N, C-alpha and C positions, 0 to 999 in steps of 0.2 A: 033721144040722143042725137047729136049732130050726125047727119049722114056721112059727112067727110071722115069723122072719127071712126064710124063703123066700117068704112071702106079701108082705112089704114089697119084696123084690127083684123079685118078679113084677110088682108095681105099678110099679116103676121101669122094668122092661123094656117093659111095656105103654104107659107114658107116652112113652117114647122112640119106640116105633113110631107112636103117635098123632101126636107132633110131626112126625115125618118125613112122615106122610100129609098133615098140614096144609100142609106146605111144598111139596108136589108142584105144579109149575107156577110156583113163585116162584123166579126164578133169581138175583136180586140183592138186596143189602140195601135198595136203593131200592124194589124191588117189595114187599118185606116191610114196609117202613116205611109204605107206602100202603094196607095191608090191616089195618084195625083189628080186625076179627073174628079174623083169624089171630093177630095180636099177643096179643089176650086169651086165645085158646085155648092158644097156646104158653106164655105166662107162667103160666097156671093149671097146665099139666102140669109145668113146671119147678118150681113150688112143691110139687107133689105129689112129685116126685122128691126134692127136698130134705128134705121132711118124712118120707118113707118111709125115706130113708137115715139120717136122724137117729134114727128109732125102731129101725131095724135095728142101727145102730152101738151104741146103748145096750144092746141084747140081746147083741151079739157085736162087741166092739171090735176083734177080730182080722180082721174082713172085709178082704179084699185089694181095696180100691177106691182108685184113685188120686184124689188131690185131694178126699177126703171133706170136709175142713174147708171148702174153697171151695164145694163143691156145697151143703152145709148152709147156709153163709153167704149164698149166692145166694138161697135161699128166704127168709131173713130180709130181705134187701134188697127182694125182690119184694113181700113182704107188708107190711113196716113202713116201708121207705125207698124206695118205688117211684120217687120223683122223682130218685133217684140213678142209675137205670138208663137206658141208651139203647138204641135199637133195633139199632144196629150191633154192640154188645156181645152182645146176645141172638142175633143172626144168627151171629156168630162162634162162640158157645157151641154153637149147634145144628149148625153145619156142621163144626166142628173137633173139639169135645170129646165130643159125644153118641155118635158111633160107637165111640169108645174105651170109654166107660162101658157101652155096650150089650155089647161083647165081654167086659168084666170081669164084668158081672152074669150073662151067659149061661154063662160058665165055672162060676161058683158054682152057678147053678141046675142045670146039667147034672150037677154032682157031688152035688147034693141031699143 
């Protein structure tokens, strides 16, 4: 696999790990909503994930990542249309969808 693609995938993997570390001790969407520093950190990492996936996808469109278009689209929303995003949606993405993305990225990285 292209080393540049692997670098972008590693960035995604690291960003997921960072998000999960930021959310330690925050148990509910309400708890998340009341922590502006965590919101900023999580949204920054989600934007990195979207940008890294966009760049990796341009180099290798055959990457087996579910919801690539949605992940890349989320980055656009976070950066350009931030007022459309709500904290409950970000919470759901982090809790429900990031674990699956981590597994998909890890499989590709392991195959290297």
